[in-house]
Every structure is written in C-alpha cells, then in structure tokens.
C-alpha positions in Angstrom: 33.9 9.9 -11.3 32.3 8.2 -14.3 31.2 9.8 -17.4 27.5 9.9 -18.1 27.7 7.3 -21.1 29.6 4.8 -18.8 28.4 2.5 -16.1 27.8 4.2 -12.8 28.4 3.2 -9.0 24.9 3.7 -7.7 24.1 3.8 -3.9 20.4 2.7 -3.5 19.0 3.7 -0.1 16.1 1.6 1.4 14.2 1.2 4.5 13.8 4.1 6.6 11.7 4.2 9.9 8.2 5.1 8.5 5.2 2.9 8.1 5.9 2.4 4.5 9.3 0.8 5.5 8.5 -2.8 3.9 7.4 -1.1 0.8 10.6 0.8 0.7 12.6 -2.1 1.1 10.6 -3.9 -1.9 11.2 -0.7 -4.0 15.1 -0.6 -3.1 15.5 -4.4 -4.3 13.4 -3.9 -7.5 15.7 -0.6 -8.2 18.9 -2.5 -7.4 18.2 -5.3 -9.6 17.0 -3.0 -12.4 20.3 -0.8 -12.2 22.4 -4.1 -12.1 20.6 -5.5 -15.2 21.3 -2.0 -16.9 25.1 -2.5 -16.0 25.5 -0.4 -13.1 27.5 -1.1 -10.0 25.2 -1.3 -7.0 25.3 -0.7 -3.4 22.1 -1.6 -1.4 21.8 0.1 1.9 19.3 0.7 4.8 19.2 4.0 6.2 17.2 5.6 9.2 17.4 9.0 11.0 19.6 7.5 13.6 21.7 5.2 11.4 23.2 7.2 8.3 26.4 5.2 7.7 24.9 4.4 4.3 26.1 7.7 3.2 29.6 6.9 3.6 29.6 4.4 0.9 31.5 5.8 -2.1 29.3 6.1 -5.3 28.6 8.4 -8.3 24.9 8.8 -7.6 22.2 7.9 -5.0 18.9 6.6 -5.7 16.8 6.9 -2.6 13.9 4.5 -2.8 12.3 5.5 0.3 8.7 6.6 1.1 7.1 8.5 3.8 7.9 11.3 5.9 11.8 10.8 6.4 12.2 9.4 3.0 10.2 12.2 1.2 10.7 14.7 3.8 14.0 14.6 5.9 16.2 12.5 3.7 16.7 15.1 0.9 18.1 17.4 3.2 20.8 14.9 4.3 21.5 14.0 0.7 21.8 17.9 -0.1 24.6 17.9 2.7 26.4 15.0 1.4 27.1 16.8 -2.0 26.4 13.5 -4.0 24.0 13.8 -6.9 20.7 11.8 -6.1 17.6 11.0 -7.8 14.4 12.8 -6.8 13.1 16.1 -5.5 15.2 18.4 -3.4 14.6 19.5 0.2 12.0 22.2 -0.5 9.8 20.3 -3.1 10.0 17.2 -0.7 9.1 19.0 2.5 6.1 20.8 0.8 4.7 17.7 -1.2 4.9 15.6 2.2 2.6 17.9 3.7 -0.9 17.4 2.0 -2.3 20.7 3.2 0.8 22.7 2.3 0.5 21.0 -1.3 -3.1 21.8 -1.6 -2.6 25.4 -0.8 -0.1 25.5 -3.7 -2.7 23.8 -5.7 -5.1 26.5 -5.1 -2.4 29.2 -5.9 -1.9 27.5 -9.4 -5.5 27.5 -10.1 -5.6 23.6 -9.9 -9.0 22.4 -8.6 -8.7 20.5 -5.2 -11.5 19.5 -2.6 -12.1 22.0 0.1 -10.2 21.0 3.3 -9.5 22.4 6.8 -7.2 21.4 9.7 -8.3 20.1 12.8 -7.1 19.5 16.5 -8.7 16.9 18.6 -11.1 19.3 20.2 -11.9 21.4 17.1 -15.1 21.2 15.3 -15.2 20.3 11.8 -17.2 22.5 9.5 -17.1 20.4 6.3 -20.2 17.9 6.5 -20.0 14.4 5.6 -19.2 12.6 3.4 -15.5 13.6 4.1 -12.1 12.2 4.1 -10.0 12.3 7.3 -6.3 12.3 6.6 -2.9 12.2 8.4 -1.1 15.3 7.1 2.4 13.4 6.3 1.5 9.8 6.1 1.4 7.8 2.7 0.1 4.6 1.2 -3.4 5.4 2.5 -2.2 5.2 6.1 -3.9 7.5 8.7 -6.9 7.9 6.4 -10.7 7.2 6.9 -13.5 7.9 4.5 -16.5 9.2 6.6 -20.0 9.0 5.0 -21.9 9.7 8.4 -21.3 11.6 11.5 -21.0 8.4 13.4 -18.4 7.3 11.0 -16.7 10.8 11.5 -16.8 10.5 15.2 -15.3 7.0 15.5 -12.5 7.9 12.9 -11.6 10.9 14.8 -11.4 8.8 18.0 -9.1 6.4 16.2 -6.7 8.7 14.3 -6.4 11.6 17.0 -4.9 9.0 19.2 -1.9 9.0 16.8 -2.1 12.3 15.0 -2.7 15.5 16.9 -3.7 17.3 13.6 -5.8 16.0 10.9 -6.8 17.2 7.5 -10.5 16.9 6.7 -11.3 17.1 3.0 -14.5 17.2 1.1 -15.2 13.7 -0.3 -15.4 13.5 -4.0 -16.9 10.4 -5.6 -15.5 9.5 -8.9 -12.7 7.7 -10.8 -9.0 7.5 -9.4 -6.6 8.7 -12.1 -2.9 8.8 -11.4 -0.4 10.5 -13.8 3.4 9.6 -13.5 6.2 12.1 -14.7 9.3 11.5 -15.5 11.7 14.2 -16.8 8.9 16.9 -16.7 6.9 14.7 -19.1 3.8 13.0 -18.2 3.3 9.3 -18.8 0.1 7.6 -19.7 -2.5 8.3 -17.1 -3.9 5.2 -15.1 -7.2 4.8 -13.8 -7.2 2.7 -10.7 -10.2 0.4 -10.0 -9.9 -1.4 -6.6 -11.9 -4.3 -5.8 -12.2 -2.9 -2.3 -14.0 0.3 -1.4 -11.0 2.4 -1.9 -7.4 2.1 -2.8 -6.1 1.2 0.3 -2.6 -0.2 1.4 -3.8 -4.1 0.5 -5.1 -3.0 -2.8 -1.9 -1.1 -3.5 0.7 -3.7 -2.5 -0.8 -7.1 -1.5 -4.0 -7.8 -3.4 -3.9 -9.0 -7.1 -7.4 -8.0 -8.0 -6.9 -4.1 -8.3 -7.2 -3.3 -12.0 -4.9 -0.5 -13.6 -6.6 0.8 -16.9 -4.8 2.5 -19.6 -7.5 2.3 -22.1 -9.4 5.2 -20.5 -12.6 6.5 -22.3 -12.1 10.2 -21.7 -12.6 13.3 -23.8 -9.5 14.7 -25.2 -10.1 18.1 -23.3 -10.4 16.3 -20.0 -7.3 14.2 -20.7 -5.2 17.4 -21.5 -6.4 19.1 -18.3 -5.5 16.3 -16.2 -2.0 16.3 -17.7 -1.6 19.8 -17.7 -2.5 19.9 -13.7 -0.1 17.0 -13.2 2.6 19.0 -14.8 1.8 22.2 -13.3 1.9 20.7 -9.8 5.3 18.9 -10.4 6.7 22.1 -11.6 5.3 24.4 -9.1 6.6 22.2 -6.3 10.0 22.3 -7.8 10.1 18.4 -8.2 12.9 17.0 -10.5 13.2 13.6 -12.2 10.0 11.8 -11.3 6.8 12.4 -9.4 3.4 10.8 -9.4 0.3 13.0 -9.2 -3.3 11.6 -8.0 -6.8 13.0 -8.9 -10.4 12.0 -8.5 -12.5 12.6 -11.7 -16.0 13.5 -10.9 -19.1 12.6 -12.8 -18.8 16.2 -14.5 -15.6 15.3 -15.7 -13.8 17.6 -13.4 -10.4 16.4 -12.1 -9.7 17.1 -8.5 -6.1 17.2 -7.4 -5.3 15.1 -4.4 -1.6 14.9 -3.9 2.0 14.6 -5.2 4.3 11.8 -4.6 7.9 12.9 -5.0 9.1 9.4 -4.8 6.4 7.1 -5.9 6.9 3.3 -5.2 9.1 1.1 -7.5 7.7 -2.2 -6.5 6.1 -4.9 -8.8 2.7 -3.4 -8.0 3.7 0.3 -8.4 2.1 2.7 -10.7 5.1 4.7 -12.2 6.9 1.7 -13.4 3.5 0.3 -14.9 3.0 3.7 -16.9 6.6 3.8 -18.0 6.5 0.2 -19.3 3.4 1.3 -21.3 5.9 3.8 -23.4 8.5 0.9 -23.7 10.5 1.8 -20.7 11.0 -1.4 -18.8 12.4 -1.2 -15.2 15.8 -1.3 -16.3 15.6 1.4 -18.7 13.6 3.6 -16.2 16.1 3.5 -13.3 19.2 4.0 -15.9 17.2 7.0 -17.0 16.7 8.4 -13.7 20.2 8.0 -12.4 21.8 9.6 -15.5 19.4 12.5 -14.9 20.7 13.1 -11.6 24.3 12.4 -12.4 24.0 14.7 -15.4 20.7 16.5 -15.8 21.2 16.9 -19.6 21.6 13.1 -20.2 17.9 12.6 -20.2 16.9 15.4 -22.5 
C-alpha cells in the first residue's frame, strides 16, 4: 500500500442506476482528471447494483462519485464490506441523509430550524396549506419535486408524482434566498447564494443552463452568516458525515435560515457548488480531490 505522502492508486466509481446517472458520470470524469493531474494513478469504473465488478479493481482508496439513492444510500454499505478506504460518508450517515424526512427529524432534534413537513400517501389528505413543496423522499437534483402555490397545482402535482412515488413529503414553502454551504474536513467553505434565472433551482439550472448566478459576495449580517455556518456543521456532524458534504438552506425575509437537506456526495462537475466554494479558498479541483482521497486513506493527513 502507498504511504500518505506518495501517489495513490484511486478507483473512481461513477454511473449507477439512478436518475442522476449522467451527472455521476460527469462528476466521475472530473474527479478522475483532477486526481491524475495531482499525480495519482486512477481507474475509472462504472458500478450499478447488478454490476459490482468494479470493486474487484486493486486500489489504495475509492472515490465514489455517485449521486442518488444508490450512490448515496446503498453503495456505502458495499464499500464498507470491501474493507477499502473510501471518500465520503459511511453507511449510517448516507442512509439517513438520502431520506429527506429522516434528515429533517434529526434537524429538529438538534434545534436546527426546518420547515414543517408531513409524509403523505396517494389517498392521504395534506394538512399543510399551499404554498407548499412536494418532494420525493430519496431523489436528488430536484427530481420528483413540485412547488404548489394553489390547491389546483397541488392536485395536479400529486397526480403526477404519486404515479412514481407511493410516499411523498409535503413541506411548507419558504420564500427566500437559496444558500448552500460546502463542508470539507468538518470545516465550512465560503457560502454561496444561488440565483437561478428560472423560478427555482431545477435540474437544468444546476447542470445545463449557464445563466444561474453563484454569489460569494453575500450581504448578510455577521450573526446570520455565523448561524448558517453553525447549522451546516451541526447537521454534518449530527449525521456523522465525513470528508465532505453540502448543506442547503432557504433564508427568509426575516433572515431566518431554514435547513432543507444534506448532500453526502455533492456534485463534482464543472457546474457543481462544492468545487466552486473550494476554489474560492484557493483549492482547485486537483487540490480538493487530492485532499479528499488523503483524508480517506489516512484521516489525519488533512488536519
């Protein structure tokens, strides 16, 4: 095995079966390129629940650049069984974080403000009045989501979404500014305000359109900035996340930051927010990915 100061053989996993497969492939390519530029030997391999042969590749450390309920939910269990060090959160943290309702329950237990919510089946009445947000429990990248301002919009959205998801989360809609905080090695990166040109930060705004604005120069009172960072770190640590995560908030007009969700394996594409935030501190993609694999291989290396 390699020493922590030497070049590592990194297996970058990509793909998966989820709706975010193409995003995962793009993330994997960027991670592989960055690690090669940092001097590491890299094997890039696709993995799905039915095709796990990628794990047979000899390596020092694994970087699973997958998103969605397989990549951020089931895959860590397979990686734990492999016995090979890997970047990202372990099984428990990943499986809680991929479940939006379970994560919000944890937020309440740690006094982190989060909008009221309830779980509903297709035949159940929703007690939260519009405006509200309907969300699939384990989807990412704004898949399986609808903002409903009226009862008519809610009825139509339920008709669409319940066809694919038996249980949905209804969440009180909070109007405000979208703020995200990336975390690396338990430390918050510079927060980003997301200003989409569309009505909300949907899949196209995240990965395709070039008119979404990402602002680092955010005019916020210092107390609000500290509260957002504190809530982000609390959720990262309460879940038991390791190495990296990204924590999303809505900041309302009263400057209350409302926690929404935690991404245990944030996107690593050219559009992705955690690499943008890392770059703001001087960590380019190669430095960032090198730091993450060394944290996984020898946790004290990044301290």
